[in-house]
Every structure is written in C-alpha cells, then in structure tokens.
C-alpha positions as CSV (number, residue, x, y, z in Angstrom):
1,X,-6.7,19.3,-10.0
2,X,-9.0,19.9,-13.0
3,X,-10.0,17.4,-15.7
4,X,-7.3,18.7,-18.1
5,X,-4.5,18.1,-15.5
6,X,-1.8,15.8,-16.6
7,X,-1.5,13.2,-13.8
8,X,1.3,10.7,-13.4
9,X,0.6,7.5,-11.5
10,X,3.8,5.7,-10.7
11,X,3.2,2.1,-10.0
12,X,0.2,2.0,-12.3
13,X,-0.1,-1.8,-12.5
14,X,0.1,-2.4,-8.8
15,X,-2.5,-2.7,-6.1
16,X,-2.8,1.0,-5.3
17,X,-1.7,2.4,-8.6
18,X,-4.3,0.6,-10.6
19,X,-7.0,1.6,-8.1
20,X,-5.9,5.3,-8.3
21,X,-6.3,5.1,-12.1
22,X,-9.8,3.6,-11.8
23,X,-10.9,6.2,-9.3
24,X,-9.4,9.0,-11.4
25,X,-11.3,7.8,-14.5
26,X,-14.5,7.7,-12.4
27,X,-14.0,11.3,-11.4
28,X,-13.5,12.4,-15.0
29,X,-9.7,12.6,-15.2
30,X,-8.5,11.1,-18.4
31,X,-5.1,12.7,-19.0
32,X,-3.2,10.0,-17.0
33,X,0.5,9.1,-17.5
34,X,2.2,5.8,-16.5
35,X,5.6,4.3,-16.9
36,X,5.6,0.8,-18.5
37,X,8.4,-1.1,-16.8
38,X,9.7,-2.3,-20.3
39,X,10.5,1.3,-21.2
40,X,11.5,2.9,-17.9
41,X,13.4,1.7,-14.8
42,X,12.3,3.9,-11.9
43,X,15.4,2.9,-10.0
44,X,17.5,4.6,-12.7
45,X,17.8,8.3,-12.2
46,X,18.5,9.1,-15.8
47,X,15.3,7.2,-16.9
48,X,13.2,9.0,-14.4
49,X,14.6,12.5,-15.2
50,X,14.1,11.8,-18.9
51,X,10.5,10.8,-18.3
52,X,9.7,14.0,-16.4
53,X,11.4,16.2,-19.0
54,X,9.4,14.6,-21.8
55,X,6.0,14.4,-20.1
56,X,5.9,17.3,-17.7
57,X,3.1,16.0,-15.4
58,X,1.1,18.5,-13.2
59,X,0.4,16.0,-10.4
60,X,2.2,12.9,-9.2
61,X,0.8,9.9,-7.2
62,X,3.9,7.9,-6.1
63,X,2.6,4.4,-5.5
64,X,5.5,2.5,-7.1
65,X,7.3,0.3,-4.6
66,X,8.7,-3.2,-3.9
67,X,6.3,-4.7,-1.4
68,X,5.9,-8.1,0.3
69,X,4.9,-10.0,3.4
70,X,6.9,-11.0,6.5
71,X,8.7,-13.8,4.6
72,X,9.8,-11.7,1.7
73,X,10.9,-8.8,3.9
74,X,13.0,-11.2,6.1
75,X,14.6,-13.0,3.1
76,X,15.4,-9.9,0.9
77,X,15.9,-6.8,3.0
78,X,18.6,-5.5,0.7
79,X,16.3,-5.5,-2.3
80,X,13.5,-3.8,-0.3
81,X,15.6,-1.0,1.0
82,X,17.6,-0.4,-2.2
83,X,14.7,-0.6,-4.7
84,X,12.4,1.6,-2.7
85,X,15.0,4.3,-1.8
86,X,16.0,4.6,-5.4
87,X,12.4,4.7,-6.8
88,X,11.1,7.3,-4.4
89,X,14.2,9.5,-4.4
90,X,14.4,9.7,-8.2
91,X,10.7,10.5,-8.5
92,X,10.4,13.1,-5.7
93,X,13.5,15.0,-6.9
94,X,12.5,14.9,-10.6
95,X,9.0,16.1,-9.7
96,X,10.3,19.1,-7.9
97,X,12.8,20.0,-10.6
98,X,10.2,19.7,-13.4
99,X,7.6,21.9,-11.8
100,X,5.0,19.4,-10.5
101,X,2.2,21.2,-8.7
102,X,1.7,18.5,-6.0
103,X,3.1,15.1,-5.2
104,X,1.6,12.5,-3.0
105,X,3.9,9.7,-1.6
106,X,2.4,6.4,-0.5
107,X,4.0,5.4,2.8
108,X,3.1,2.5,5.0
109,X,1.9,1.8,8.6
110,X,5.1,-0.1,9.3
111,X,7.0,3.2,9.5
112,X,5.7,3.5,13.1
113,X,7.5,2.1,16.2
114,X,6.9,-1.5,17.2
115,X,5.6,-0.4,20.6
116,X,3.7,2.7,19.5
117,X,0.7,3.7,21.5
118,X,-2.5,2.4,20.0
119,X,-4.2,3.6,17.9
120,X,-1.1,5.0,16.2
121,X,-1.1,8.8,15.6
122,X,1.0,10.5,12.9
123,X,3.2,12.2,15.5
124,X,4.6,8.9,16.8
125,X,6.9,8.6,13.8
126,X,10.6,8.0,14.9
127,X,9.5,7.8,18.6
128,X,10.9,4.3,19.1
129,X,12.4,1.1,17.5
130,X,10.8,-0.5,14.5
131,X,9.5,-4.1,14.1
132,X,12.6,-6.1,13.1
133,X,11.0,-8.3,10.5
134,X,10.5,-5.5,8.0
135,X,12.7,-2.7,9.2
136,X,14.6,-2.3,5.9
137,X,11.3,-1.6,4.0
138,X,10.1,0.6,6.9
139,X,13.3,2.7,6.8
140,X,12.9,3.3,3.1
141,X,9.4,4.5,3.6
142,X,10.4,6.7,6.5
143,X,13.0,8.3,4.2
144,X,10.3,9.0,1.6
145,X,8.1,10.8,4.2
146,X,11.0,12.8,5.4
147,X,12.1,13.6,1.9
148,X,8.7,15.1,1.2
149,X,8.9,17.2,4.3
150,X,12.5,18.3,3.5
151,X,11.6,19.4,0.0
152,X,8.5,21.2,1.3
153,X,10.6,23.0,3.9
154,X,13.7,23.9,1.8
155,X,12.2,24.3,-1.7
156,X,8.5,25.0,-1.0
157,X,7.6,21.9,-3.0
158,X,4.0,20.7,-2.4
159,X,4.8,17.1,-1.4
160,X,2.7,15.2,1.1
161,X,2.6,11.6,2.3
162,X,-0.2,9.2,3.4
163,X,0.3,6.0,5.5
164,X,-2.3,3.3,4.8
165,X,-2.9,0.4,7.1
166,X,-2.9,-3.1,5.7
167,X,-3.9,-2.9,2.0
168,X,-5.8,-5.5,-0.1
169,X,-7.8,-5.6,-3.3
170,X,-7.6,-6.3,-7.0
171,X,-4.1,-6.5,-8.5
172,X,-2.6,-7.5,-5.2
173,X,0.4,-9.9,-4.9
174,X,-1.3,-13.3,-4.3
175,X,1.9,-15.3,-4.1
176,X,1.9,-17.7,-1.1
177,X,5.4,-16.8,0.0
178,X,5.9,-13.1,-0.9
179,X,2.3,-11.8,-0.6
180,X,0.7,-10.1,2.4
181,X,-1.5,-12.2,4.7
182,X,-4.9,-11.6,3.1
183,X,-4.2,-12.1,-0.6
184,X,-1.9,-15.1,0.3
185,X,-4.8,-16.7,2.1
186,X,-7.1,-16.2,-0.9
187,X,-4.7,-17.9,-3.2
188,X,-4.0,-20.7,-0.7
189,X,-7.7,-21.4,-0.2
190,X,-8.4,-21.2,-3.9
191,X,-5.6,-23.6,-4.6
192,X,-6.8,-26.0,-2.0
193,X,-10.0,-26.6,-3.9
194,X,-8.0,-28.3,-6.6
195,X,-6.5,-30.8,-4.2
196,X,-9.2,-31.9,-1.7
197,X,-12.5,-30.8,-0.3
198,X,-11.0,-31.3,3.1
199,X,-7.7,-29.6,2.5
200,X,-6.5,-27.4,5.4
201,X,-4.6,-24.1,4.8
202,X,-1.9,-23.2,7.3
203,X,-2.1,-19.9,9.1
204,X,1.1,-18.4,10.5
205,X,0.7,-18.2,14.3
206,X,-2.5,-18.6,16.3
207,X,-4.5,-15.8,14.5
208,X,-4.8,-13.5,17.6
209,X,-2.8,-10.5,16.3
210,X,-5.1,-7.5,15.6
211,X,-4.9,-5.5,12.4
212,X,-6.7,-2.8,10.5
213,X,-7.4,-3.5,6.8
214,X,-8.4,-1.0,4.1
215,X,-9.6,-1.8,0.6
216,X,-7.4,-0.5,-2.2
217,X,-10.0,1.7,-3.8
218,X,-10.7,3.4,-0.5
219,X,-7.0,4.2,-0.3
220,X,-7.1,5.6,-3.8
221,X,-10.1,7.7,-2.9
222,X,-8.2,8.9,0.2
223,X,-5.1,9.8,-1.8
224,X,-7.1,11.7,-4.5
225,X,-9.0,13.5,-1.7
226,X,-5.8,14.6,0.0
227,X,-4.4,16.0,-3.3
228,X,-7.6,17.9,-4.1
229,X,-7.6,19.5,-0.6
230,X,-5.2,21.7,1.2
231,X,-3.3,19.0,3.1
232,X,0.3,19.8,4.1
233,X,1.1,17.1,6.7
234,X,1.3,13.2,6.8
235,X,-2.0,11.5,7.1
236,X,-2.9,7.9,8.1
237,X,-5.5,6.1,6.0
238,X,-7.4,3.2,7.6
239,X,-10.8,1.9,8.5
240,X,-10.4,2.8,12.2
241,X,-11.6,-0.7,13.2
242,X,-9.4,-3.7,14.3
243,X,-10.0,-7.3,13.5
244,X,-8.0,-10.4,14.3
245,X,-6.0,-12.3,11.6
246,X,-8.2,-15.3,12.6
247,X,-11.4,-13.4,11.7
248,X,-9.9,-12.4,8.3
249,X,-8.9,-16.0,7.6
250,X,-12.3,-17.4,8.7
251,X,-14.1,-15.0,6.4
252,X,-12.0,-16.3,3.4
253,X,-12.3,-19.9,4.6
254,X,-16.1,-19.5,4.8
255,X,-16.3,-18.4,1.2
256,X,-14.4,-21.4,0.0
257,X,-16.0,-23.8,2.6
258,X,-12.5,-24.8,3.8
259,X,-10.8,-25.4,7.2
260,X,-7.8,-23.6,8.8
261,X,-4.7,-25.1,10.4
262,X,-2.6,-22.9,12.8
263,X,1.2,-23.1,12.6
264,X,2.3,-21.6,15.9
265,X,6.0,-22.1,15.0
266,X,5.8,-19.3,12.5
267,X,6.2,-15.5,13.3
268,X,3.1,-13.4,13.7
269,X,4.5,-9.8,13.8
270,X,3.1,-7.2,16.3
271,X,0.2,-8.4,18.4
272,X,-1.8,-5.2,17.8
273,X,-1.4,-2.6,15.1
274,X,-4.2,0.0,14.7
275,X,-4.0,3.4,13.1
276,X,-5.6,6.6,14.3
277,X,-7.8,8.0,11.5
278,X,-8.7,11.3,13.3
279,X,-6.5,13.4,11.0
280,X,-8.0,11.9,7.8
281,X,-11.5,12.4,9.2
282,X,-10.6,16.1,10.0
283,X,-9.9,16.5,6.3
284,X,-13.3,15.0,5.4
285,X,-12.3,11.4,4.4
286,X,-13.8,8.1,5.5
287,X,-13.6,4.7,3.8
288,X,-16.7,3.3,2.0
289,X,-16.0,-0.4,1.7
290,X,-16.4,-2.7,4.8
291,X,-14.0,-5.6,5.3
292,X,-16.3,-8.5,4.3
293,X,-17.5,-6.7,1.2
294,X,-13.9,-5.9,0.2
295,X,-12.8,-9.5,0.7
296,X,-15.6,-10.9,-1.4
297,X,-14.8,-8.3,-4.2
298,X,-11.1,-9.3,-4.0
299,X,-11.8,-13.0,-4.2
300,X,-14.1,-12.6,-7.2
301,X,-11.5,-10.5,-9.0
302,X,-8.9,-13.2,-8.2
303,X,-11.1,-15.9,-9.6
304,X,-11.8,-14.0,-12.8
305,X,-8.1,-13.3,-13.4
306,X,-6.4,-16.4,-12.0
307,X,-5.2,-17.5,-15.5
308,X,-3.4,-14.2,-16.1
309,X,-1.8,-14.3,-12.7
310,X,-0.3,-17.7,-13.1
C-alpha cells in the first residue's frame, strides 16, 4: 500500500475497524472509505456490489461482523450465522470482481476445535469438533477463511485471513449481556459505583479458565502489517501469554476498588484457550500493549464516552 491507496475498512465503527482507521491515519493513509449503516446494508448483495462499483477500493480490511459473548451466541445463533455469512460473502466476492489488490478477512480464535492442542496452531483448523456455545458464529468465520483460500486458489485473488485471540479496547460492546467478558466486566464495575461502595459484581464460573487477550490497536497493527507484507496464509494474532479470567477481573476490580462474586452455576467455556503466535512472529509482528496497560486505556475510554454509549 502507498499513501494514495484507496482503502476500504468494513466495520469502521466497531472495535477493530475503528482501531484500523486510527492506525492507518498514524501511518499516513488518509484515503479511507467506510460504509455508514444508514446508507448501506452489508448483508444485501446489491448494496455491497453497488458500493464497490462506485468506490473501487484498492485494499479491503473486512472487520464488519455481528459479535457477542457466550450469552448472545447461545440465545441468537441464527442471527450470528446468517449476518456474518452474508456480510463476508458479499464483500469478498465484490472485492474480487472489482479488482481489489488485497483483502484481509478478520476471523476469530473460536474457529479452532474445542480440544485443540495448546497453544493452537493455524494448521489445527477443522481437525475436531467446535465449542458448542458459539458454533454458529465459529462456522461462519470458518467459511470466511475458506472463502479467502478458495478465491485465491481458483481466481488468484489476494485474500488472506487473520485469527485474533480475545479482543478488547475502545469502541467495544460493553453491554452486560451481549458483550465479551472483559468489556462486560468494565461496564458492570463502573455501574456498581452508582449503587454501593460495597457492591459485588458476579463473574460467570470460578475464574479459572485461561485466555489470551490482545488490545484492539495491536490487532489493527497486525492486520496492516500482514497486508503490507507478502503473507499468503492464515495467521494467528495474540499476545502469546495466557492469564486466568480471574486475573482479568481482579485487574478491573482493583481499578474500581470493588469486590468480585463468583457464580459457579454459569457456563465458563473452554478451560484453556491459547494461540500460537509463531507464524505472526515469523512475519515480523509482535504486540506492543501489555494487558494491564490495555485494560486501563479501555476503562478510561469507557469513562470518557459513557454518555454516548448509553
């Protein structure tokens, strides 16, 4: 990419899309396209085709998706599989047919088998059954990865995919019920301050599951890095370091000076989920923001924007 390249960021208002735009601006890219939801429905093939015909982007970052935590995935699997399949299918196909030079699809760590060997390497895709609590979302993301590979194989289209581990950062979904664990904790602890100095926030499970978290701006840096380099295969993006959910909750609770209650009747997901980052490192990429720093940045952004989010 050069500074005059026309770059389309699908999902520009979301967690990763907004971070991609910030990182692109920092690197001197200003010719950036987006699709305001009021004008374009990415689930509609005609809308997407029309957008590409009119705008003719050179590069595409496909970060648009319907996302949510365990509860949302369990309650609305039909919406998760339909919306994501339609969005990514329309954009990948339209990008190929309109001469896009390179497309990067944002996958997810949940595409890997429930009992994958740890840390999870990219070649373990489709090597076993998925975690049942979010299999509809995972299948849609697998389809996106495979579509990129199929269009590369059959048409020579330069489409690649990255699979980030657990994402967090500014512009996340902080809803208590539909958000992922880290932003949901932040909004719960913040809300508790309005009720009582001794309010306890409930944590699903006992906090022992181990996860890898990566700050949204690091994911954006990684995505841009992969587009700017000769990458042709799927790549995991993560910190390479595992922490317990309890440690994450305690970091947030410490900031707000609050206490945690553990609800062991609730599901916890996989006990351990770590991603191998060796392939990303072989391409010269490593994250820059450690977990505590990223959490503090996210909390402060949330506090500054709480009125707009309500």
